[in-house]
C-alpha positions in Angstrom: 15.4 6.7 8.9 15.5 5.3 11.7 14.5 1.1 12.8 11.0 -0.2 13.9 11.8 -2.6 17.1 10.7 -6.3 15.3 9.0 -6.9 18.7 7.1 -2.9 18.3 6.0 -4.1 14.5 4.8 -7.9 15.4 2.5 -6.1 18.3 1.4 -3.7 15.4 0.2 -6.6 13.4 -1.1 -8.7 16.2 -3.4 -5.5 17.5 -4.4 -5.3 13.5 -5.4 -8.9 13.5 -7.3 -8.4 16.2 -9.3 -5.7 14.9 -9.6 -7.9 11.7 -11.8 -10.5 14.0 -14.5 -8.0 14.9 -14.9 -7.2 11.6 -17.8 -8.9 9.8 -16.1 -12.0 7.6 -18.6 -11.0 4.8 -17.1 -7.6 4.5 -13.5 -9.6 3.8 -12.1 -11.2 1.1 -15.5 -11.4 -0.7 -17.7 -10.0 -3.5 -17.8 -6.9 -1.2 -14.7 -6.7 -0.7 -14.0 -7.4 -4.4 -16.5 -4.7 -5.4 -14.1 -2.1 -3.0 -11.2 -3.3 -4.9 -12.9 -2.0 -8.2 -14.1 0.9 -6.9 -10.6 2.0 -5.7 -9.2 0.4 -9.0 -11.7 2.7 -11.1 -10.8 6.3 -8.6 -6.9 5.2 -9.6 -7.5 4.9 -13.0 -9.6 8.2 -13.2 -7.1 10.0 -11.2 -4.4 8.5 -13.0 -5.7 9.2 -16.4 -6.4 12.7 -15.0 -2.5 13.3 -14.1 -0.2 11.3 -15.3 2.3 12.4 -17.8 4.2 9.5 -17.9 3.8 6.1 -19.5 1.5 3.9 -17.7 3.0 -0.1 -17.7 1.4 -3.5 -15.9 3.9 -4.0 -13.3 3.6 -6.5 -10.4 -0.2 -7.1 -10.6 -0.5 -3.1 -11.0 -1.3 0.0 -13.1 1.4 2.0 -12.5 1.0 5.6 -13.6 3.9 7.8 -13.6 4.5 11.5 -13.8 1.9 12.8 -11.6 2.4 16.0 -10.3 3.5 15.5 -6.1 0.4 17.0 -4.7 -1.3 14.3 -6.6 0.2 11.3 -4.6 1.1 10.8 -0.7 4.9 10.0 -0.3 6.3 8.5 -2.8 3.2 7.5 -4.1 0.0 5.7 -3.3 -1.8 2.6 -3.9 -5.9 3.1 -4.8 -7.3 -0.6 -5.7 -5.2 -2.2 -8.5 -3.1 1.2 -9.6 0.2 2.6 -8.3 0.1 6.6 -8.9 3.7 8.4 -8.7 5.8 11.0 -9.7 8.3 10.8 -12.4 10.6 8.5 -10.7 10.8 4.6 -12.4 9.5 2.7 -9.2 12.0 -0.5 -8.3 11.3 -4.0 -8.3 11.4 -3.5 -4.7 8.5 -1.0 -4.0 6.5 -2.8 -6.7 6.4 -5.5 -4.0 5.5 -3.3 -1.5 2.5 -1.6 -3.6 1.8 -5.6 -4.8 1.4 -6.4 -0.9 -0.9 -3.1 -0.5 -3.2 -4.5 -3.3 -3.5 -7.6 -1.9 -4.7 -5.4 1.3 -7.0 -3.4 -0.9 -8.7 -7.1 -1.8 -9.5 -8.1 1.0 -10.8 -5.6 3.0 -12.3 -3.4 -0.2 -14.3 0.1 0.8 -12.5 -0.4 4.4 -8.9 0.0 2.8 -9.2 3.8 3.5 -10.8 3.6 6.8 -8.8 1.4 8.0 -5.8 3.1 6.7 -6.4 6.7 8.2 -7.3 4.7 11.5 -3.7 2.9 11.6 -2.4 6.3 11.2 0.5 8.3 9.1 3.1 7.6 10.6 4.7 4.4 8.4 6.5 3.1 11.1 3.5 2.5 13.2 0.9 1.6 10.7 -0.1 -2.0 10.2 0.0 -2.0 6.8 3.2 -0.3 5.7 4.6 -2.5 8.1 2.9 -5.6 6.7 3.9 -4.6 3.0 7.4 -4.2 4.4 9.0 -1.0 5.2 12.5 -1.7 3.6 11.1 -2.5 0.1 8.5 0.8 0.8 12.1 2.5 1.6 10.7 3.7 4.9 13.7 1.9 6.5 17.0 1.1 5.6 17.8 -2.4 4.4 19.9 -4.2 7.1 23.2 -5.3 5.8 24.2 -9.0 6.6 27.4 -8.8 8.4 29.8 -11.8 7.3 32.6 -13.3 9.9 
Protein backbone atom coordinates (compact mmCIF):
# COMPACT_ATOMS: atom_id res chain seq x y z
CA UNK A 1 0.00 0.00 0.00
CA UNK A 2 1.45 3.31 -1.04
CA UNK A 3 0.60 6.75 0.20
CA UNK A 4 -1.01 9.54 -1.74
CA UNK A 5 0.84 12.82 -1.46
CA UNK A 6 -1.43 15.13 0.58
CA UNK A 7 -0.91 17.94 -1.96
CA UNK A 8 -2.02 15.62 -4.78
CA UNK A 9 -5.04 14.52 -2.77
CA UNK A 10 -5.97 18.15 -2.06
CA UNK A 11 -5.70 19.00 -5.77
CA UNK A 12 -7.88 16.02 -6.71
CA UNK A 13 -10.53 17.21 -4.23
CA UNK A 14 -10.31 20.81 -5.54
CA UNK A 15 -10.75 19.58 -9.12
CA UNK A 16 -13.81 17.61 -8.04
CA UNK A 17 -15.32 20.67 -6.36
CA UNK A 18 -14.70 22.73 -9.52
CA UNK A 19 -16.55 20.05 -11.49
CA UNK A 20 -19.40 20.16 -8.97
CA UNK A 21 -19.87 23.88 -9.67
CA UNK A 22 -20.70 22.98 -13.29
CA UNK A 23 -23.49 20.62 -12.22
CA UNK A 24 -26.88 22.37 -12.11
CA UNK A 25 -27.82 22.98 -8.49
CA UNK A 26 -31.21 21.28 -8.83
CA UNK A 27 -29.34 17.98 -9.29
CA UNK A 28 -27.40 18.18 -6.01
CA UNK A 29 -28.81 17.75 -2.49
CA UNK A 30 -32.29 17.98 -3.93
CA UNK A 31 -35.48 15.98 -4.35
CA UNK A 32 -33.98 14.61 -7.56
CA UNK A 33 -30.78 13.48 -5.84
CA UNK A 34 -32.89 11.97 -3.03
CA UNK A 35 -34.79 9.99 -5.65
CA UNK A 36 -31.44 8.78 -7.02
CA UNK A 37 -30.33 7.78 -3.54
CA UNK A 38 -33.60 5.84 -3.03
CA UNK A 39 -33.13 4.17 -6.43
CA UNK A 40 -29.54 3.21 -5.50
CA UNK A 41 -30.70 1.88 -2.13
CA UNK A 42 -33.41 -0.20 -3.85
CA UNK A 43 -30.81 -1.61 -6.27
CA UNK A 44 -28.52 -2.38 -3.31
CA UNK A 45 -31.35 -4.06 -1.42
CA UNK A 46 -32.30 -6.21 -4.39
CA UNK A 47 -28.69 -7.22 -5.17
CA UNK A 48 -27.94 -7.84 -1.50
CA UNK A 49 -31.13 -9.83 -0.97
CA UNK A 50 -30.37 -12.06 -3.93
CA UNK A 51 -26.73 -12.83 -3.12
CA UNK A 52 -26.23 -12.28 0.62
CA UNK A 53 -25.79 -15.42 2.71
CA UNK A 54 -24.81 -13.62 5.90
CA UNK A 55 -26.60 -11.36 8.33
CA UNK A 56 -28.19 -8.12 7.19
CA UNK A 57 -27.58 -5.39 9.76
CA UNK A 58 -28.20 -1.67 10.17
CA UNK A 59 -24.86 -0.05 11.07
CA UNK A 60 -23.57 3.54 10.74
CA UNK A 61 -26.73 4.46 8.83
CA UNK A 62 -26.10 1.71 6.27
CA UNK A 63 -27.82 -1.56 5.48
CA UNK A 64 -24.88 -3.98 5.59
CA UNK A 65 -25.30 -7.13 3.50
CA UNK A 66 -22.62 -9.76 4.21
CA UNK A 67 -21.78 -13.06 2.64
CA UNK A 68 -21.96 -12.01 -1.00
CA UNK A 69 -19.78 -13.94 -3.46
CA UNK A 70 -16.57 -12.07 -4.40
CA UNK A 71 -17.73 -11.43 -7.97
CA UNK A 72 -20.87 -9.65 -6.72
CA UNK A 73 -19.05 -6.55 -5.43
CA UNK A 74 -15.89 -4.58 -6.14
CA UNK A 75 -12.77 -4.53 -3.97
CA UNK A 76 -13.63 -5.22 -0.30
CA UNK A 77 -17.22 -4.11 -0.71
CA UNK A 78 -19.37 -1.53 -2.44
CA UNK A 79 -21.79 1.14 -1.27
CA UNK A 80 -24.93 1.43 -3.40
CA UNK A 81 -27.23 4.11 -2.06
CA UNK A 82 -27.70 3.28 1.62
CA UNK A 83 -26.48 -0.33 1.30
CA UNK A 84 -23.01 -1.72 1.85
CA UNK A 85 -22.48 -5.03 0.05
CA UNK A 86 -19.52 -7.15 1.11
CA UNK A 87 -18.18 -10.66 1.64
CA UNK A 88 -17.90 -12.79 4.76
CA UNK A 89 -15.68 -10.48 6.81
CA UNK A 90 -17.41 -8.34 9.41
CA UNK A 91 -16.59 -4.73 8.38
CA UNK A 92 -14.54 -2.79 10.90
CA UNK A 93 -15.75 0.51 12.38
CA UNK A 94 -13.21 2.29 10.14
CA UNK A 95 -14.58 0.67 6.99
CA UNK A 96 -18.13 1.53 8.04
CA UNK A 97 -17.08 5.17 8.61
CA UNK A 98 -15.62 5.17 5.09
CA UNK A 99 -18.76 3.65 3.58
CA UNK A 100 -20.99 6.08 5.50
CA UNK A 101 -19.23 8.91 3.65
CA UNK A 102 -20.09 7.17 0.37
CA UNK A 103 -23.70 7.02 1.56
CA UNK A 104 -23.59 10.81 2.06
CA UNK A 105 -22.11 11.17 -1.42
CA UNK A 106 -25.02 9.17 -2.81
CA UNK A 107 -27.41 11.54 -1.02
CA UNK A 108 -25.66 14.54 -2.59
CA UNK A 109 -25.29 13.24 -6.15
CA UNK A 110 -28.12 10.70 -6.48
CA UNK A 111 -28.41 9.34 -10.01
CA UNK A 112 -25.13 11.07 -10.93
CA UNK A 113 -23.10 9.14 -8.35
CA UNK A 114 -22.30 6.05 -10.47
CA UNK A 115 -21.32 8.22 -13.45
CA UNK A 116 -19.20 10.63 -11.45
CA UNK A 117 -17.53 7.77 -9.60
CA UNK A 118 -16.63 6.03 -12.87
CA UNK A 119 -15.31 9.31 -14.30
CA UNK A 120 -13.11 9.71 -11.20
CA UNK A 121 -11.31 6.48 -12.13
CA UNK A 122 -10.66 3.04 -10.68
CA UNK A 123 -7.46 4.00 -8.85
CA UNK A 124 -8.65 4.74 -5.29
CA UNK A 125 -5.55 6.86 -4.64
CA UNK A 126 -6.65 9.24 -7.42
CA UNK A 127 -10.44 8.92 -7.04
CA UNK A 128 -11.89 11.96 -5.29
CA UNK A 129 -14.75 10.00 -3.76
CA UNK A 130 -12.36 7.52 -2.13
CA UNK A 131 -10.06 10.31 -0.95
CA UNK A 132 -13.03 12.19 0.56
CA UNK A 133 -14.23 8.99 2.29
CA UNK A 134 -10.78 8.46 3.80
CA UNK A 135 -8.14 6.27 2.23
CA UNK A 136 -6.97 4.99 5.61
CA UNK A 137 -10.48 4.08 6.79
CA UNK A 138 -11.13 2.41 3.44
CA UNK A 139 -7.98 0.30 3.79
CA UNK A 140 -6.29 1.77 0.73
CA UNK A 141 -3.29 3.15 2.63
CA UNK A 142 -1.70 2.29 5.94
CA UNK A 143 -2.50 4.35 8.96
CA UNK A 144 0.23 6.76 9.89
CA UNK A 145 1.77 6.03 13.22
CA UNK A 146 2.19 8.90 15.57
CA UNK A 147 5.83 9.13 16.51
CA UNK A 148 6.46 9.99 20.10
CA UNK A 149 9.63 11.84 21.12
